[in-house]
C-alpha positions in Angstrom: 0.0 0.0 0.0 1.2 3.5 -0.8 0.7 6.5 1.4 -2.4 7.7 -0.4 -4.1 4.3 0.0 -3.4 4.3 3.7 -4.7 7.8 4.1 -7.9 6.8 2.2 -8.4 3.8 4.5 -7.8 6.0 7.6 -10.3 8.6 6.4 -13.0 5.9 5.8 -12.4 4.4 9.2 -12.3 7.8 10.9 -15.7 8.6 9.5 -17.2 5.3 10.8 -15.5 4.8 14.2 -15.0 7.5 16.8 -11.6 8.1 18.4 -10.9 7.0 22.0 -10.9 10.7 23.1 -14.5 10.9 21.9 -15.6 8.1 24.3 -16.1 7.8 28.0 -13.1 5.5 28.2 -11.7 4.8 31.6 -8.2 4.3 30.3 -8.3 7.8 28.8 -10.2 9.7 31.6 -8.0 8.3 34.4 -4.8 9.1 32.5 -3.6 5.4 32.6 -2.3 5.7 29.1 -1.1 9.3 29.1 2.5 8.4 28.5 4.1 5.4 26.8 5.5 4.2 30.2 2.1 4.4 31.9 0.5 2.7 28.9 3.1 -0.2 29.0 2.7 -0.7 32.7 -1.1 -0.7 32.6 -1.2 -3.1 29.6 1.2 -5.4 31.4 -1.0 -5.3 34.5 -4.1 -5.9 32.5 -2.9 -9.3 31.4 -3.1 -10.4 35.0 -6.5 -9.1 36.2 -9.7 -7.2 35.2 -9.6 -3.8 33.6 -11.4 -2.0 36.5 -8.8 -3.3 39.0 -5.9 -2.3 36.7 -7.3 1.2 36.4 -7.7 1.6 40.2 -4.2 0.2 40.8 -2.6 2.3 38.1 -4.2 5.5 39.3 -2.8 4.9 42.7 0.6 3.8 41.3 1.1 6.8 39.1 
């Protein structure tokens, strides 16, 4: 795929699917993924337990 094809696909997807920032997403609203480090730690924790627990733990951790 060349750049123009990728941009066309992105435009189509953007029109049909909202961005995370347009959602009430706990990962976004609690800042759990506000930096690459926080995102990596949170994702690692999420492999071990439920999302709501990860968010609570990560908020306290960070």
